[in-house]
C-alpha positions as CSV (number, residue, x, y, z in Angstrom):
1,M,-31.2,65.4,-48.1
2,A,-29.8,67.7,-50.8
3,G,-29.4,64.6,-53.0
4,F,-33.0,63.6,-52.4
5,R,-34.3,67.1,-53.4
6,E,-32.2,67.1,-56.5
7,K,-33.5,63.7,-57.6
8,Y,-37.2,64.3,-56.8
9,Q,-37.7,68.1,-56.8
10,Y,-39.6,68.4,-60.0
11,I,-41.8,65.4,-59.1
12,L,-42.5,66.9,-55.7
13,V,-43.4,70.2,-57.3
14,M,-46.0,68.3,-59.5
15,V,-47.3,66.6,-56.4
16,L,-47.7,69.9,-54.6
17,F,-49.6,71.4,-57.6
18,V,-52.0,68.4,-57.6
19,L,-52.5,68.9,-53.8
20,V,-53.5,72.5,-54.5
21,A,-56.1,71.2,-56.9
22,L,-57.4,68.8,-54.2
23,F,-57.6,71.4,-51.5
24,F,-59.3,73.8,-53.8
25,P,-61.4,71.5,-56.0
26,N,-62.4,74.2,-58.6
27,S,-62.5,73.1,-62.2
28,M,-60.4,76.0,-63.4
29,I,-57.7,75.3,-60.8
30,G,-57.8,71.6,-61.8
31,L,-57.4,72.6,-65.5
32,A,-54.6,75.0,-64.7
33,V,-52.7,72.4,-62.6
34,S,-53.1,69.9,-65.4
35,L,-51.5,72.3,-67.9
36,I,-48.7,73.2,-65.5
37,V,-47.7,69.6,-64.8
38,A,-47.8,69.0,-68.5
39,A,-45.5,71.9,-69.1
40,L,-43.1,70.6,-66.5
41,A,-43.3,67.2,-68.2
42,F,-42.2,68.8,-71.5
43,I,-39.3,70.5,-69.8
44,R,-38.3,67.4,-67.8
45,P,-39.8,64.4,-69.6
46,K,-38.3,61.8,-67.3
47,D,-39.7,63.5,-64.2
48,G,-43.1,63.9,-66.0
49,L,-43.2,60.1,-66.8
50,L,-42.2,59.2,-63.3
51,F,-44.9,61.4,-61.9
52,L,-47.4,59.2,-63.8
53,L,-46.4,56.4,-61.4
54,I,-48.0,58.6,-58.7
55,Y,-50.9,59.9,-60.8
56,F,-52.4,56.7,-62.5
57,P,-52.7,54.6,-59.3
58,T,-54.6,57.4,-57.6
59,R,-56.4,58.8,-60.6
60,A,-59.8,57.6,-59.6
61,F,-59.4,59.3,-56.2
62,L,-58.0,62.5,-57.7
63,I,-60.8,63.0,-60.3
64,E,-63.4,62.2,-57.6
65,I,-62.2,65.3,-55.7
66,N,-61.4,67.4,-58.7
67,P,-62.8,66.1,-62.1
68,S,-60.6,68.5,-64.1
69,L,-57.6,66.5,-63.1
70,K,-58.9,63.7,-65.4
71,I,-56.9,65.1,-68.3
72,A,-53.6,65.5,-66.4
73,G,-52.2,62.1,-67.2
74,D,-53.1,62.4,-70.9
75,L,-51.5,65.9,-71.1
76,I,-48.3,64.6,-69.4
77,A,-48.0,61.7,-71.8
78,I,-48.6,63.9,-74.8
79,A,-46.1,66.6,-73.5
80,A,-43.3,64.0,-72.9
81,F,-44.1,62.6,-76.4
82,L,-43.9,66.0,-78.0
83,R,-40.6,66.6,-76.3
84,A,-39.2,63.3,-77.7
85,V,-40.4,64.4,-81.2
86,W,-38.8,67.9,-80.8
87,D,-35.5,66.3,-79.7
88,Q,-35.5,64.2,-82.9
89,R,-36.4,67.1,-85.2
90,N,-33.0,66.9,-86.9
91,D,-33.2,63.1,-87.3
92,W,-36.7,62.6,-88.7
93,K,-35.9,59.0,-89.8
94,K,-35.5,58.0,-86.1
95,M,-38.9,59.6,-85.4
96,F,-40.5,56.9,-87.6
97,Q,-38.5,53.9,-86.6
98,F,-41.0,51.3,-85.3
99,S,-40.8,47.7,-84.3
100,L,-43.0,45.0,-85.9
101,F,-45.3,44.9,-82.8
102,E,-45.9,48.6,-83.1
103,W,-47.0,48.2,-86.7
104,G,-49.4,45.5,-85.5
105,F,-50.7,47.9,-82.9
106,F,-51.2,50.6,-85.5
107,L,-53.0,48.1,-87.8
108,F,-55.3,47.1,-85.0
109,I,-56.2,50.7,-84.2
110,L,-56.8,51.6,-87.9
111,I,-59.1,48.7,-88.4
112,G,-61.1,49.5,-85.2
113,C,-61.6,53.1,-86.4
114,V,-62.6,52.2,-90.0
115,S,-65.1,49.5,-89.0
116,A,-66.5,51.9,-86.3
117,L,-67.1,54.6,-89.0
118,I,-68.8,52.1,-91.2
119,T,-71.0,50.9,-88.3
120,G,-72.0,54.5,-87.6
121,V,-70.2,55.2,-84.4
122,S,-69.7,58.8,-83.6
123,V,-66.2,60.4,-84.1
124,G,-66.2,61.3,-80.4
125,A,-66.7,57.7,-79.3
126,I,-64.0,56.5,-81.7
127,I,-61.5,59.1,-80.4
128,F,-62.4,58.1,-76.8
129,Q,-61.5,54.4,-77.5
130,V,-58.4,55.2,-79.4
131,R,-57.2,57.2,-76.4
132,A,-58.0,54.3,-74.1
133,F,-55.6,52.1,-76.1
134,A,-53.0,54.6,-77.3
135,I,-52.4,57.2,-74.7
136,T,-50.0,55.1,-72.7
137,Y,-48.3,53.8,-75.9
138,L,-46.9,57.3,-76.1
139,I,-45.0,56.5,-72.9
140,F,-43.3,53.6,-74.7
141,Y,-42.5,55.8,-77.7
142,T,-40.9,58.4,-75.4
143,V,-39.0,56.1,-73.1
144,K,-37.5,54.2,-76.0
145,R,-35.9,57.4,-77.2
146,L,-34.6,58.6,-73.9
147,S,-31.2,57.9,-72.4
148,I,-32.1,55.9,-69.4
149,E,-29.6,55.9,-66.5
150,K,-29.3,53.8,-63.4
151,E,-30.5,56.6,-61.3
152,D,-33.7,56.7,-63.3
153,I,-34.4,53.1,-62.6
154,H,-33.8,53.6,-58.9
155,R,-36.3,56.4,-58.9
156,F,-38.8,54.3,-60.8
157,L,-38.5,51.5,-58.2
158,W,-38.6,53.7,-55.1
159,I,-41.6,55.7,-56.3
160,T,-43.4,52.4,-57.0
161,F,-42.6,51.1,-53.6
162,T,-43.7,54.3,-51.9
163,M,-47.0,54.5,-53.7
164,S,-47.7,50.8,-53.1
165,M,-47.3,51.5,-49.4
166,I,-49.7,54.5,-49.5
167,L,-52.3,52.4,-51.3
168,S,-51.8,49.4,-49.0
169,V,-52.2,51.4,-45.8
170,Q,-55.3,53.2,-47.2
171,G,-56.7,49.8,-48.3
172,I,-56.3,48.3,-44.8
173,V,-58.0,51.4,-43.2
174,E,-60.8,51.1,-45.8
175,K,-61.4,47.5,-44.9
176,V,-61.2,47.8,-41.1
177,S,-63.4,50.9,-41.1
178,L,-66.0,49.2,-43.2
179,R,-65.4,51.6,-46.1
180,T,-66.0,54.7,-44.0
181,L,-62.5,56.3,-43.5
182,L,-59.9,57.7,-45.9
183,M,-62.3,57.7,-48.8
184,P,-64.3,60.3,-50.6
185,E,-67.8,60.7,-49.2
186,T,-69.4,59.6,-52.5
187,W,-67.5,56.3,-52.3
188,V,-68.6,55.8,-48.7
189,E,-72.3,56.4,-49.8
190,R,-72.1,54.3,-52.9
191,Y,-73.9,50.9,-53.0
192,I,-71.6,47.9,-53.5
193,S,-73.0,44.4,-53.5
194,P,-72.5,42.4,-50.3
195,T,-70.0,40.1,-52.0
196,N,-67.8,42.9,-53.5
197,R,-68.0,44.9,-50.3
198,Q,-65.6,42.4,-48.7
199,R,-63.0,43.3,-51.2
200,I,-60.5,46.2,-50.9
201,Y,-61.0,48.8,-53.7
202,G,-58.3,51.2,-52.7
203,L,-57.7,54.7,-54.1
204,I,-57.7,53.0,-57.6
205,N,-61.4,52.2,-56.8
206,N,-61.3,48.8,-58.4
207,P,-60.2,45.6,-56.6
208,N,-58.9,43.9,-59.8
209,V,-57.0,46.9,-61.0
210,L,-55.6,47.3,-57.5
211,A,-54.5,43.7,-57.5
212,V,-52.7,44.1,-60.8
213,Y,-51.0,47.2,-59.6
214,L,-49.8,45.6,-56.3
215,T,-48.5,42.6,-58.3
216,L,-46.4,44.9,-60.4
217,A,-45.3,46.8,-57.3
218,F,-44.3,43.5,-55.6
219,I,-42.2,42.5,-58.6
220,C,-40.5,45.9,-58.6
221,T,-39.9,45.6,-54.9
222,L,-38.3,42.2,-55.2
223,Y,-35.9,43.6,-57.7
224,L,-35.2,46.8,-55.7
225,S,-34.3,44.6,-52.7
226,T,-31.3,43.2,-54.8
227,L,-29.9,46.8,-55.1
228,V,-29.9,47.9,-51.4
229,S,-28.2,47.4,-48.1
230,K,-29.2,44.6,-45.7
231,R,-31.0,47.1,-43.4
232,T,-33.0,48.4,-46.3
233,K,-33.7,44.9,-47.5
234,L,-35.6,44.2,-44.2
235,F,-37.6,47.4,-44.6
236,L,-38.6,46.3,-48.2
237,L,-39.4,42.9,-46.9
238,I,-41.9,44.3,-44.4
239,G,-43.4,46.5,-47.1
240,S,-43.7,43.5,-49.4
241,V,-45.6,41.6,-46.7
242,V,-48.0,44.5,-46.2
243,M,-48.7,45.0,-49.9
244,M,-49.3,41.3,-50.6
245,G,-51.5,41.1,-47.6
246,V,-53.7,43.8,-49.2
247,W,-53.3,42.0,-52.6
248,I,-54.9,38.9,-51.1
249,L,-57.8,41.0,-49.6
250,T,-58.7,42.2,-53.1
251,Y,-59.8,38.6,-53.7
252,S,-58.9,39.0,-57.4
253,R,-59.0,35.5,-58.8
254,G,-57.8,36.5,-62.3
255,T,-54.8,38.3,-61.0
256,A,-53.9,35.4,-58.7
257,I,-53.9,33.1,-61.7
258,G,-51.8,35.6,-63.7
259,L,-49.2,35.8,-60.9
260,A,-49.0,32.0,-60.7
261,V,-48.4,31.8,-64.5
262,G,-45.9,34.6,-64.3
263,L,-43.9,33.0,-61.5
264,I,-43.8,29.7,-63.3
265,T,-42.7,31.4,-66.5
266,Y,-40.0,33.4,-64.7
267,L,-38.7,30.2,-63.0
268,A,-38.5,28.4,-66.4
269,L,-36.7,31.3,-68.0
270,S,-34.3,32.3,-65.3
271,R,-33.9,29.1,-63.1
272,N,-33.9,31.6,-60.3
273,W,-35.4,29.4,-57.6
274,K,-34.3,31.8,-54.8
275,T,-36.4,34.7,-56.0
276,V,-39.5,32.5,-56.7
277,V,-39.3,30.8,-53.3
278,K,-38.8,34.2,-51.6
279,A,-41.9,35.5,-53.4
280,L,-44.0,32.5,-52.3
281,L,-42.8,32.8,-48.7
282,I,-43.7,36.5,-48.6
283,I,-47.2,35.7,-49.9
284,V,-47.6,33.0,-47.2
285,L,-46.3,35.3,-44.5
286,S,-48.6,38.1,-45.7
287,V,-51.6,35.8,-45.1
288,I,-50.6,35.1,-41.5
289,V,-49.4,38.6,-40.6
290,I,-51.7,40.9,-42.6
291,S,-54.7,39.2,-44.2
292,I,-56.0,37.2,-41.3
293,P,-55.5,39.9,-38.6
294,V,-57.1,42.6,-40.8
295,T,-60.0,40.3,-41.5
296,K,-60.4,39.6,-37.8
297,A,-60.1,43.2,-37.0
298,T,-62.8,44.0,-39.5
299,E,-65.1,41.4,-38.0
300,F,-64.5,42.9,-34.5
301,V,-65.4,46.4,-35.7
302,Q,-68.5,45.1,-37.5
303,N,-69.7,43.0,-34.5
304,M,-69.0,45.8,-31.9
305,N,-70.7,48.4,-34.1
306,V,-67.8,50.7,-33.5
307,L,-68.5,52.2,-36.9
308,K,-71.9,52.5,-38.4
309,E,-72.2,50.6,-41.7
310,K,-74.8,51.2,-44.4
311,P,-77.6,48.6,-44.1
312,I,-77.8,48.3,-47.9
313,A,-74.3,47.2,-48.1
314,A,-74.1,44.7,-45.2
315,P,-71.5,42.0,-45.7
316,D,-72.5,38.4,-46.4
317,Q,-73.1,36.1,-43.5
318,Q,-70.5,33.5,-44.3
319,G,-70.1,31.7,-41.0
320,D,-66.7,30.0,-40.7
321,E,-66.1,30.1,-44.5
322,S,-63.6,32.8,-45.6
323,H,-64.4,35.1,-48.4
324,A,-61.5,33.8,-50.4
325,E,-62.8,30.2,-50.1
326,K,-66.3,31.3,-51.0
327,R,-65.1,33.1,-54.2
328,L,-63.0,30.1,-55.2
329,K,-65.9,27.7,-54.7
330,E,-68.4,30.0,-56.5
331,T,-66.1,29.8,-59.6
332,F,-67.1,26.2,-60.1
333,E,-70.7,26.2,-58.8
334,G,-73.5,25.4,-61.3
335,S,-75.5,28.5,-60.3
336,T,-72.5,30.7,-61.1
337,I,-72.0,29.1,-64.5
338,E,-75.7,29.4,-65.3
339,Q,-75.7,33.1,-64.3
340,S,-72.6,33.6,-66.5
341,K,-74.5,32.1,-69.5
342,N,-77.3,34.6,-69.0
343,T,-75.6,37.9,-67.9
344,G,-71.9,37.1,-67.2
345,R,-68.7,36.3,-69.0
346,L,-70.2,33.3,-71.0
347,F,-73.1,35.5,-72.2
348,I,-70.5,38.2,-73.3
349,V,-68.5,35.6,-75.2
350,R,-71.6,34.2,-76.9
351,K,-72.7,37.7,-78.0
352,G,-69.2,38.6,-79.1
353,L,-69.0,35.5,-81.3
354,Q,-72.5,36.3,-82.7
355,I,-71.3,39.9,-83.6
356,F,-68.1,38.4,-85.2
357,K,-70.2,36.0,-87.3
358,D,-72.1,39.0,-88.7
359,H,-68.9,41.2,-89.2
360,P,-66.1,38.6,-89.8
361,V,-63.6,40.7,-91.7
362,I,-63.2,44.0,-89.8
363,G,-65.7,43.6,-87.0
364,S,-68.3,46.0,-85.8
365,G,-65.8,48.7,-84.8
366,F,-64.6,50.5,-81.6
367,S,-67.2,51.6,-79.1
368,T,-69.6,48.8,-80.1
369,F,-68.9,45.9,-77.7
370,G,-67.8,46.0,-74.1
371,D,-65.0,48.5,-74.3
372,S,-64.4,51.8,-72.4
373,A,-66.1,53.9,-75.1
374,S,-69.2,51.7,-75.3
375,K,-69.8,52.3,-71.6
376,S,-69.5,56.0,-71.9
377,Y,-71.3,56.5,-75.2
378,S,-73.4,53.3,-75.4
379,S,-73.3,51.1,-78.5
380,P,-75.3,51.5,-81.7
381,I,-75.6,47.7,-82.0
382,Y,-76.7,46.6,-78.5
383,K,-80.4,46.8,-79.2
384,H,-80.0,44.6,-82.3
385,Y,-78.2,41.9,-80.4
386,G,-80.4,42.0,-77.3
387,I,-77.7,43.4,-75.0
388,N,-79.3,45.5,-72.3
389,L,-76.3,45.7,-70.1
390,N,-73.9,48.6,-69.7
391,I,-71.0,46.1,-69.8
392,Y,-67.3,45.7,-70.0
393,S,-66.5,42.6,-71.9
394,D,-64.1,41.5,-69.1
395,N,-62.3,39.6,-71.9
396,Q,-59.9,41.5,-74.1
397,Y,-59.9,38.9,-76.8
398,I,-63.6,38.6,-77.4
399,Q,-63.8,42.4,-77.5
400,V,-61.0,42.4,-80.2
401,I,-62.7,39.6,-82.1
402,A,-66.1,41.3,-82.1
403,E,-64.9,44.8,-82.8
404,T,-62.1,44.3,-85.3
405,G,-62.8,40.9,-87.0
406,V,-60.1,38.7,-88.6
407,L,-57.9,41.6,-89.7
408,G,-58.0,43.2,-86.3
409,V,-57.2,39.9,-84.6
410,V,-54.2,39.6,-86.9
411,G,-53.0,43.1,-86.0
412,F,-53.5,42.5,-82.3
413,A,-51.8,39.1,-82.5
414,V,-48.8,40.7,-84.2
415,F,-48.8,43.3,-81.4
416,L,-48.9,40.7,-78.6
417,L,-46.6,38.1,-80.1
418,G,-44.3,40.7,-81.6
419,M,-43.6,42.0,-78.1
420,L,-42.8,38.5,-76.9
421,A,-40.5,38.0,-79.9
422,F,-38.8,41.3,-79.3
423,L,-38.2,40.6,-75.7
424,W,-36.9,37.1,-76.4
425,K,-34.5,38.5,-79.0
426,N,-33.1,41.0,-76.5
427,R,-33.1,38.7,-73.4
428,H,-29.3,39.1,-72.9
429,T,-29.0,42.7,-74.1
430,A,-31.6,43.9,-71.6
431,S,-30.8,41.5,-68.7
432,P,-32.2,41.2,-66.1
433,Y,-35.4,43.0,-67.2
434,A,-36.3,41.0,-70.3
435,D,-37.0,37.7,-68.4
436,A,-39.2,39.5,-65.9
437,L,-41.1,41.4,-68.6
438,I,-41.6,38.2,-70.7
439,S,-43.1,36.6,-67.6
440,I,-45.4,39.6,-67.0
441,L,-46.4,39.6,-70.7
442,I,-47.3,35.9,-70.6
443,A,-49.2,36.4,-67.4
444,V,-51.1,39.3,-69.1
445,Y,-52.0,36.9,-72.0
446,V,-53.9,34.9,-69.4
447,C,-55.3,38.0,-67.6
448,G,-56.7,39.1,-71.0
449,L,-59.2,36.3,-70.7
450,L,-60.7,37.9,-67.6
451,Y,-60.0,41.7,-67.9
452,N,-59.8,44.5,-70.5
453,I,-56.2,44.6,-69.4
454,W,-54.9,46.7,-72.3
455,E,-57.3,49.5,-71.4
456,D,-56.0,49.7,-67.8
457,K,-53.9,52.8,-67.7
458,T,-52.1,51.8,-64.5
459,F,-50.9,48.5,-65.9
460,T,-50.1,49.8,-69.4
461,A,-48.2,52.8,-68.0
462,Y,-45.9,50.5,-66.1
463,F,-45.6,47.9,-68.8
464,Y,-44.8,50.4,-71.6
465,M,-42.4,52.3,-69.4
466,I,-40.4,49.1,-68.7
467,L,-40.7,47.9,-72.3
468,G,-39.4,51.3,-73.4
469,G,-36.4,50.9,-71.2
470,V,-35.7,47.5,-72.8
471,A,-36.1,48.9,-76.3
472,S,-33.7,51.8,-75.4
473,M,-31.1,49.2,-74.5
474,A,-31.7,47.2,-77.6
475,A,-31.3,50.4,-79.7
476,E,-27.8,50.7,-78.1
477,T,-28.7,53.7,-76.0
478,F,-26.6,51.6,-73.7
479,R,-23.4,50.1,-75.1
480,R,-23.6,47.3,-72.6
481,P,-26.3,45.9,-70.3
482,L,-26.9,47.6,-67.0
483,R,-25.4,45.8,-64.1
484,F,-26.0,46.4,-60.5
485,R,-24.0,45.3,-57.5
């Protein structure tokens, strides 16, 4: 027990402070808690970064209860970054050592800002969007310059598993209770379309983001199971079945495609049939043990009127057809394609290409087309292009093409492909992490066609944290690759 307290005491203190802000949802208390956890992150940057693994997956819930906690994650990332800068104050050259993909990222950000200023976007909106892309990059910068130990990796994996279990249990209760229990009252009262109401949103408050998170948690749990005793392996197996059962109930088609691509890529790189087969068996088992029983329990609760559900959000009457089957079929239906042309993804792609045609060199700028800032600040060009929707592009690439033009696309391509080249170069130095991260990255290339994936703080926090560990090894923070029993 003493060992547990020593490993997690600072993280637990941060959790306790956040709980205070939840029990007393005063804005000043929330702000004070945010500053306190940021100060702790400066003192103990590793613990601060690990706390982000708790914060980001629950951020939507936290800020629903106390909106002042919205800045906590940003402050922690900045505090840990400033500590890394402070620790390098006597070696300023190391402070400015960047990989090729980082320079590509900087170029992309610079072009998006310059073009936005030319278009007439407000400085506030530009800063908002730069933050959306860059705040979690600070995690990579910091981790790359930390001395990562085996114990840090163990803590990373166990925190991830624990949080995935919390989110999974809450997700099951959410579904069976017809979105009436273990949720903020505003979420209970909110209207959700009948189709989406069948999906689990979780404490992340977004089924697609929850699916991405559980995918990462599943991968981490598979790796964690190689480091523990047989008894603990069984415990992790049960947990994996639960989390993938909830993953299925998010009905996230894009994430399912990404996971399939990732598993195929991992198999091609590692030839590790055992792990891939194990993953597939867990997914099949999760359907039988979790997804189907939870769906049946939900139907029972609904039919028996055990809990009163909002009439405006009544589920679809689907007969014998499962929601998963319906979503898959709808993907290829003519009506779905026609709707996509008018208001959906095809409409967005068409408008994005139209904007690119008018702004081919550096695009129309950040906060002009389908990004986080354009939803919060609106876009100065939507009226001109006949866009009446408050939209996400749900396609990272068309957003980059429209907002940053040819030069921005070049920078973004250097960023994406540069990371792939970096990981490939360090496959053996950073074994066994590089193969898994290459597989995740290629899967994310695919997910970028369906999501604004590089604006998702939960995903990027995880990805940059692992990438930073690989970069730390490549920079010879480790003299030899980490090996576990």
